[in-house]
C-alpha positions as CSV (number, residue, x, y, z in Angstrom):
1,X,0.0,0.0,0.0
2,X,2.9,2.4,0.8
3,X,4.5,1.6,-2.5
4,X,1.2,2.2,-4.4
5,X,0.7,5.6,-2.6
6,X,4.2,6.7,-3.5
7,X,3.7,5.8,-7.2
8,X,0.3,7.6,-7.2
9,X,1.9,10.8,-5.7
10,X,4.7,10.5,-8.3
11,X,2.3,10.4,-11.3
12,X,0.2,13.3,-10.0
13,X,3.4,15.3,-9.6
14,X,4.4,14.5,-13.1
15,X,1.0,15.7,-14.4
16,X,1.8,19.0,-12.8
17,X,5.4,19.4,-13.7
18,X,4.9,18.3,-17.4
19,X,1.5,20.0,-17.7
20,X,-0.1,17.0,-19.3
21,X,-3.7,16.0,-19.5
22,X,-3.0,12.3,-19.4
23,X,0.0,10.3,-18.2
24,X,0.9,6.6,-17.9
25,X,3.9,5.4,-16.0
26,X,5.3,1.9,-16.5
27,X,7.3,0.0,-13.9
28,X,10.0,-2.2,-15.2
29,X,11.1,-5.5,-13.5
30,X,14.7,-6.7,-12.9
31,X,14.4,-8.7,-16.2
32,X,13.9,-5.4,-18.1
33,X,10.3,-6.2,-19.1
34,X,7.4,-3.9,-18.3
35,X,5.3,-5.0,-15.3
36,X,2.6,-2.5,-14.0
37,X,1.0,0.5,-15.6
38,X,-0.1,3.5,-13.5
39,X,-2.3,6.1,-15.3
40,X,-3.8,9.4,-14.3
41,X,-5.5,12.3,-16.0
42,X,-6.8,15.9,-15.3
43,X,-10.6,16.1,-14.9
44,X,-12.6,18.7,-16.8
45,X,-13.9,21.5,-14.7
46,X,-17.4,20.2,-15.0
47,X,-16.5,17.2,-12.9
48,X,-16.9,17.5,-9.1
49,X,-14.4,16.4,-6.6
50,X,-10.6,16.0,-7.1
51,X,-9.0,17.9,-10.1
52,X,-7.5,14.6,-11.2
53,X,-8.3,10.9,-11.5
54,X,-5.9,8.1,-10.7
55,X,-7.0,5.1,-12.8
56,X,-6.8,1.5,-11.6
57,X,-3.4,0.0,-12.2
58,X,-3.0,-2.5,-15.0
59,X,-0.5,-5.2,-15.8
60,X,1.6,-4.7,-18.9
61,X,-0.3,-7.5,-20.6
62,X,-3.5,-5.5,-20.3
63,X,-2.1,-2.5,-22.2
64,X,-4.2,-2.9,-25.3
65,X,-7.5,-3.6,-23.4
66,X,-9.5,-0.5,-24.1
67,X,-6.8,2.0,-23.5
68,X,-7.2,3.8,-26.8
69,X,-11.0,4.2,-26.2
70,X,-10.2,5.4,-22.7
71,X,-7.8,8.1,-23.9
72,X,-10.3,9.2,-26.7
73,X,-13.1,9.5,-24.2
74,X,-11.1,11.7,-21.8
75,X,-9.8,13.8,-24.8
76,X,-13.4,14.3,-25.9
77,X,-14.5,15.5,-22.5
78,X,-11.7,17.9,-22.2
79,X,-12.3,19.3,-25.7
80,X,-16.0,19.7,-25.0
81,X,-15.2,21.8,-21.9
82,X,-12.7,23.9,-23.8
83,X,-15.3,24.7,-26.5
84,X,-17.7,25.8,-23.7
85,X,-15.3,28.5,-22.6
86,X,-16.9,31.6,-24.0
87,X,-15.6,35.1,-24.8
88,X,-14.1,36.9,-21.9
89,X,-13.8,33.7,-19.9
90,X,-11.1,32.4,-22.2
91,X,-8.8,35.2,-21.1
92,X,-7.6,36.3,-17.7
93,X,-9.0,33.2,-15.9
94,X,-7.6,33.4,-12.4
95,X,-7.2,31.2,-9.3
96,X,-7.0,33.2,-6.1
97,X,-4.8,32.2,-3.2
98,X,-5.1,33.5,0.3
99,X,-2.8,32.5,3.1
100,X,-3.6,34.1,6.5
101,X,-2.3,33.9,10.0
102,X,-4.2,31.7,12.5
103,X,-4.0,34.5,15.1
104,X,-7.0,36.8,15.4
105,X,-7.7,39.3,12.6
106,X,-10.4,41.9,12.4
107,X,-11.3,40.6,9.0
108,X,-11.9,36.9,8.3
109,X,-10.1,35.2,5.5
110,X,-13.4,34.8,3.6
111,X,-13.9,38.6,3.8
112,X,-10.4,39.3,2.5
113,X,-10.8,36.9,-0.4
114,X,-14.2,38.5,-1.3
115,X,-12.5,41.9,-1.5
116,X,-9.8,40.4,-3.7
117,X,-12.6,39.0,-6.0
118,X,-14.1,42.5,-6.2
119,X,-10.7,43.8,-7.2
120,X,-10.5,41.1,-9.9
121,X,-13.9,42.0,-11.2
122,X,-12.8,45.7,-11.5
123,X,-9.6,44.6,-13.3
124,X,-11.6,42.4,-15.8
125,X,-10.3,39.1,-14.4
126,X,-12.6,36.1,-14.4
127,X,-12.2,34.3,-11.0
128,X,-12.8,30.5,-11.5
129,X,-11.8,29.3,-8.0
130,X,-10.0,30.3,-4.8
131,X,-8.0,28.6,-2.0
132,X,-7.8,29.8,1.6
133,X,-5.3,28.5,4.2
134,X,-4.6,29.6,7.7
135,X,-0.9,29.4,8.5
136,X,1.3,31.3,10.9
137,X,4.6,30.5,9.3
138,X,4.8,30.9,5.5
139,X,7.1,28.8,3.4
140,X,9.9,31.2,2.6
141,X,10.3,29.8,-0.8
142,X,6.8,29.3,-2.2
143,X,4.5,30.7,0.6
144,X,2.5,27.4,0.6
145,X,3.9,23.9,1.2
146,X,4.8,21.8,-1.8
147,X,1.7,19.6,-1.5
148,X,-0.8,22.5,-1.4
149,X,1.0,24.3,-4.3
150,X,0.8,21.1,-6.3
151,X,-2.9,20.8,-5.6
152,X,-3.5,24.4,-6.7
153,X,-1.6,23.9,-9.9
154,X,-3.6,20.7,-10.7
155,X,-6.8,22.6,-10.2
156,X,-5.4,25.4,-12.4
157,X,-4.7,22.8,-15.1
158,X,-8.2,21.4,-14.7
159,X,-9.9,24.8,-15.0
160,X,-7.6,26.2,-17.7
161,X,-6.4,29.0,-15.5
162,X,-3.6,31.2,-16.7
163,X,-3.1,33.4,-13.7
164,X,-2.5,32.9,-10.0
165,X,-3.2,35.9,-7.8
166,X,-2.0,35.9,-4.2
167,X,-3.7,38.0,-1.5
168,X,-0.4,39.1,0.0
169,X,2.8,40.8,-1.3
170,X,5.1,38.2,-2.7
171,X,8.9,38.6,-2.6
172,X,10.6,38.5,-6.0
173,X,12.1,35.1,-5.3
174,X,8.7,33.7,-4.2
175,X,6.9,35.0,-7.3
176,X,9.6,33.5,-9.6
177,X,9.7,30.1,-7.9
178,X,5.9,29.8,-7.9
179,X,5.8,30.9,-11.5
180,X,8.5,28.5,-12.6
181,X,6.9,25.6,-10.8
182,X,3.4,26.3,-12.0
183,X,4.4,27.6,-15.5
184,X,1.7,30.2,-14.9
185,X,1.7,34.0,-14.6
186,X,1.8,34.9,-10.9
187,X,0.9,38.3,-9.5
188,X,0.1,39.6,-6.0
189,X,-2.5,42.0,-4.6
190,X,-0.3,45.0,-5.1
191,X,0.2,44.3,-8.8
192,X,-3.5,43.8,-9.3
193,X,-4.3,47.2,-7.6
194,X,-1.6,48.9,-9.7
195,X,-3.3,47.5,-12.8
196,X,-6.7,48.9,-11.8
197,X,-5.0,52.3,-11.1
198,X,-3.4,52.2,-14.5
199,X,-6.7,51.4,-16.2
200,X,-8.6,54.2,-14.4
201,X,-6.1,57.0,-14.3
202,X,-7.2,59.7,-16.8
203,X,-5.3,62.9,-16.0
204,X,-1.6,63.4,-16.7
205,X,-1.0,63.6,-12.9
206,X,-2.7,60.3,-12.3
207,X,-0.8,58.5,-15.1
208,X,2.5,59.8,-13.9
209,X,1.6,58.6,-10.4
210,X,0.8,55.1,-11.7
211,X,4.0,54.9,-13.7
212,X,6.0,56.0,-10.7
213,X,4.3,53.4,-8.4
214,X,4.9,50.7,-11.0
215,X,8.6,51.5,-11.4
216,X,9.2,51.7,-7.7
217,X,7.4,48.4,-7.1
218,X,9.4,46.7,-9.9
219,X,12.8,48.3,-9.1
220,X,13.6,45.7,-6.4
221,X,12.4,42.9,-8.7
222,X,14.4,43.7,-11.8
223,X,17.3,41.3,-10.9
224,X,14.9,38.4,-11.2
225,X,12.7,39.7,-14.0
226,X,15.1,38.7,-16.9
227,X,13.8,35.1,-17.2
228,X,10.3,35.9,-16.1
229,X,9.6,39.1,-18.1
230,X,7.0,37.5,-20.4
231,X,4.9,36.4,-17.4
232,X,5.1,39.6,-15.3
233,X,4.4,42.2,-18.0
234,X,1.5,42.8,-20.3
235,X,-2.1,42.2,-19.5
236,X,-3.4,42.0,-15.9
237,X,-0.7,43.3,-13.5
238,X,1.4,45.0,-16.2
239,X,-1.0,47.4,-18.0
240,X,-0.9,51.2,-18.2
241,X,1.4,54.1,-18.9
242,X,4.3,52.3,-17.3
243,X,4.0,49.1,-19.4
244,X,6.6,50.0,-22.0
245,X,9.0,51.1,-19.3
246,X,9.1,47.8,-17.6
247,X,12.0,46.6,-19.8
248,X,14.2,49.6,-19.1
249,X,17.6,48.6,-17.7
250,X,18.3,49.0,-14.0
251,X,20.3,52.2,-14.5
252,X,17.7,53.9,-16.6
253,X,14.9,53.0,-14.1
254,X,16.5,55.3,-11.5
255,X,16.7,58.0,-14.1
256,X,13.1,57.6,-15.1
257,X,11.9,57.6,-11.4
258,X,13.9,60.8,-10.9
259,X,12.3,62.5,-13.9
260,X,8.8,61.4,-12.9
261,X,9.3,62.8,-9.4
262,X,10.4,66.2,-10.9
263,X,7.4,66.3,-13.2
264,X,5.1,65.5,-10.2
265,X,6.7,68.3,-8.1
266,X,6.0,70.7,-10.9
267,X,2.3,69.6,-11.1
268,X,2.1,69.8,-7.3
269,X,3.2,73.5,-7.4
270,X,0.4,74.2,-9.9
271,X,-2.1,72.6,-7.6
272,X,-0.8,74.6,-4.7
273,X,-1.2,77.8,-6.7
274,X,-4.8,76.9,-7.5
275,X,-5.5,76.1,-3.9
276,X,-4.0,79.5,-2.8
277,X,-6.2,81.2,-5.3
278,X,-9.3,79.5,-3.8
279,X,-8.2,80.5,-0.3
280,X,-7.7,84.1,-1.4
281,X,-11.2,84.1,-2.8
282,X,-12.4,82.6,0.5
283,X,-14.3,79.8,-1.0
284,X,-14.8,77.0,1.5
285,X,-13.8,73.4,0.5
286,X,-15.6,70.2,1.4
287,X,-13.8,66.9,0.7
288,X,-15.5,63.6,0.1
289,X,-13.7,60.6,1.6
290,X,-14.7,56.9,2.1
291,X,-13.9,53.3,1.4
292,X,-13.7,52.4,-2.3
293,X,-17.1,51.8,-3.9
294,X,-18.9,53.6,-1.1
295,X,-20.7,55.8,-3.6
296,X,-18.6,59.0,-3.3
297,X,-18.8,59.9,-7.0
298,X,-22.5,59.1,-7.2
299,X,-23.0,61.4,-4.2
300,X,-20.9,64.2,-5.8
301,X,-23.0,63.9,-9.0
302,X,-26.3,64.0,-7.0
303,X,-25.3,67.0,-4.9
304,X,-23.9,69.0,-7.8
305,X,-26.0,67.7,-10.7
306,X,-22.8,66.8,-12.6
307,X,-21.7,63.7,-14.5
308,X,-18.4,62.5,-12.9
309,X,-17.8,58.8,-13.8
310,X,-19.4,56.6,-11.2
311,X,-19.4,52.8,-11.4
312,X,-20.1,49.9,-9.1
313,X,-16.5,48.9,-9.1
314,X,-13.5,49.5,-6.9
315,X,-11.3,52.5,-7.6
316,X,-13.6,53.8,-10.4
317,X,-12.3,57.3,-9.4
318,X,-8.6,58.0,-9.2
319,X,-8.2,61.6,-10.2
320,X,-9.4,64.3,-7.8
321,X,-12.6,66.0,-9.1
322,X,-14.0,69.3,-7.8
323,X,-17.3,70.9,-8.4
324,X,-19.1,74.0,-7.0
325,X,-22.3,74.1,-4.9
326,X,-24.2,77.4,-4.7
327,X,-26.3,78.1,-1.6
328,X,-28.7,81.0,-1.0
329,X,-27.4,84.4,0.1
330,X,-24.7,84.1,-2.6
331,X,-22.8,81.4,-0.7
332,X,-20.9,78.7,-2.5
333,X,-18.4,76.0,-1.7
334,X,-16.1,73.7,-3.6
335,X,-16.8,70.0,-3.1
336,X,-14.0,67.5,-4.1
337,X,-14.2,63.7,-4.7
338,X,-11.1,61.6,-3.9
339,X,-9.7,58.2,-4.6
340,X,-11.3,55.5,-2.4
341,X,-9.5,54.0,0.6
342,X,-8.9,50.3,1.1
343,X,-7.6,47.9,3.7
344,X,-3.8,47.3,3.6
345,X,-3.1,49.8,0.8
346,X,0.4,48.9,-0.5
347,X,3.1,51.4,0.5
348,X,4.0,52.1,-3.1
349,X,0.4,53.2,-3.8
350,X,0.0,55.0,-0.5
351,X,3.1,57.1,-1.1
352,X,2.4,57.7,-4.8
353,X,-1.2,58.8,-4.3
354,X,-0.8,61.1,-1.3
355,X,-0.9,63.8,-4.0
356,X,-4.5,62.9,-4.7
357,X,-5.3,63.2,-1.0
358,X,-3.2,66.4,-0.3
359,X,-6.2,68.5,-1.3
360,X,-8.0,67.2,1.8
361,X,-5.6,69.1,4.0
362,X,-7.2,72.4,2.9
363,X,-10.7,71.2,3.5
364,X,-13.0,73.0,5.9
365,X,-15.2,69.9,6.2
366,X,-15.0,66.2,5.3
367,X,-17.9,64.0,4.2
368,X,-17.1,60.4,5.3
369,X,-19.3,58.4,3.0
370,X,-20.1,54.8,4.2
371,X,-21.8,52.0,2.2
372,X,-24.1,51.0,5.0
373,X,-25.4,48.1,3.0
374,X,-22.0,46.4,3.0
375,X,-21.7,43.8,5.8
376,X,-18.2,45.0,6.6
377,X,-19.2,48.7,6.8
378,X,-17.9,49.2,10.3
379,X,-14.5,47.7,9.5
380,X,-14.4,49.9,6.4
381,X,-15.2,53.0,8.5
382,X,-12.3,52.1,10.9
383,X,-9.9,51.7,8.0
384,X,-10.9,55.1,6.6
385,X,-10.5,56.8,10.0
386,X,-7.1,55.1,10.5
387,X,-5.9,56.5,7.1
388,X,-7.2,60.0,7.9
389,X,-5.2,59.8,11.2
390,X,-2.1,58.7,9.4
391,X,-2.5,61.6,6.9
392,X,-2.8,64.1,9.8
393,X,-6.4,64.9,8.9
394,X,-8.3,63.6,11.9
395,X,-8.8,67.1,13.3
396,X,-10.8,68.3,10.3
397,X,-14.6,68.5,11.1
398,X,-16.6,65.8,9.3
399,X,-20.1,64.5,8.7
400,X,-20.8,60.8,8.6
401,X,-22.9,60.0,5.6
402,X,-24.6,56.5,5.6
403,X,-25.2,55.9,1.9
404,X,-27.0,53.1,0.0
405,X,-29.5,52.8,2.8
406,X,-32.1,51.8,0.3
407,X,-30.1,48.6,-0.4
408,X,-30.6,47.3,3.1
409,X,-33.3,44.7,3.9
410,X,-36.3,46.3,5.5
411,X,-35.7,45.0,9.0
412,X,-32.0,46.2,9.0
413,X,-33.0,49.5,7.5
414,X,-35.6,50.1,10.2
415,X,-33.2,49.2,12.9
416,X,-30.6,51.7,11.7
417,X,-33.2,54.4,11.2
418,X,-34.4,53.9,14.8
419,X,-30.9,54.6,16.1
420,X,-30.9,58.2,14.7
421,X,-27.5,59.8,15.4
422,X,-27.5,63.6,15.2
423,X,-24.0,63.4,13.8
424,X,-25.0,61.1,10.9
425,X,-27.0,61.7,7.8
426,X,-28.8,58.9,6.0
427,X,-29.0,59.1,2.2
428,X,-29.4,57.2,-1.0
429,X,-27.3,59.0,-3.6
430,X,-28.9,57.0,-6.4
431,X,-32.5,57.7,-5.4
432,X,-31.9,61.2,-4.0
433,X,-33.2,60.4,-0.5
434,X,-31.8,62.6,2.3
435,X,-29.8,65.0,0.0
436,X,-31.6,68.1,1.2
437,X,-30.8,67.2,4.8
438,X,-27.2,66.6,3.8
439,X,-26.9,70.0,2.0
440,X,-28.4,71.7,5.0
441,X,-25.9,70.1,7.3
442,X,-23.0,71.0,5.0
443,X,-24.1,74.6,4.9
444,X,-24.6,74.9,8.6
445,X,-21.3,73.2,9.5
446,X,-19.2,75.3,7.1
447,X,-20.9,78.5,8.0
448,X,-20.9,77.8,11.8
449,X,-24.6,78.1,12.4
450,X,-26.5,76.1,14.9
451,X,-27.0,72.4,13.9
452,X,-30.0,71.9,16.1
453,X,-32.5,72.5,13.3
454,X,-30.7,70.0,11.1
455,X,-30.6,67.4,13.8
456,X,-34.3,67.7,14.1
457,X,-34.8,67.6,10.4
458,X,-32.6,64.6,10.1
459,X,-34.6,62.7,12.8
460,X,-37.9,63.7,11.1
461,X,-36.5,62.5,7.7
462,X,-35.4,59.2,9.1
463,X,-38.7,58.4,10.8
464,X,-40.9,59.5,7.9
465,X,-39.3,57.9,4.8
466,X,-41.6,55.7,2.7
467,X,-39.4,53.1,1.0
């Protein structure tokens, strides 16, 4: 039995290493003649259970007994599955891998993987499966142990995956070893977010920030990119204004980074001049902050009746957008949308996109927009507050805006509305509920008038909505 198990493990390993659909191994006796045949094949994705099948062993004399029909039947099933892969699902098919410590985390592994799936959806990646493991000590070479990595690669073969995405930052050597072993493109969460930023950056400032972040991320990896360049560049994880720069030699990378930083400094001076002009004109500024996909751009559009791009995707907005709101008595303010926040934002992105958040430092008021229909909304609120504190913005007055309240089930919505908080405004940016209350609160907070009337109006609104 031990001998059989060893041979089964060997044939499964060969399926992975040789990237075969079907494999037969033959044992040879001391006399030089074949003795026993061991066969295995990858299962089509439509099959449940294991990603592979180990066939009953056969004696060498049974080699001709139905083996051709067996191979043709397996080939037919695999071909049928491949034909059924349609359109976008043929490309960017990804397998997600999350390895998390066993110690207590605020977020569960399932919640982290769900956010990674949302990032993939935004990037145009089709997620076919995911794997979660709790492990305090990561394998320094491949993150996962050899057995688990082999299992993942077999599932990737079964499901015709071309991309492994890890929900952690891989070291250059880890990415290379996993990619070499799996013969698949391997990227991490940081590269995926960089790709989304590259796709969504529209302004010159945004594009330069993306390229700078890409180059800084890849600078430490260039020594191991030579043999792996075709897997790490192009498509998901290598798209955007920095794409053609990824093959620049190590010496020129530093030069390019220096030039980008100079250009960004020049653009920063222009922004500072514009802000000083606004200050001189004494126009108050209200900044919108919140977790990514909380509905900030939709709220900006609703409040200002404008048409800033708003999508149900993560990081739909990257470039700061400002609009004016005019109140009675010839009062007006500038209201600015910003890039959404996210848990564990990679350092390269945090540093590169501080420019998009520096406008917040001049704000007289912040609107902290929360997607209250998201089961993790409290954790997302904490993440935003933590980032504001890191940026030194925690002292700026702010209004908490519970958005998407219309998406809540009736019981949950009623419970939240019963707990009316005078410091919170409840709205649906899409349907327009609560916007008058929010505008009134903004005007009173900025112009330092009593908020008692607004608190009463807010309570009345919360108790009288007909959904």
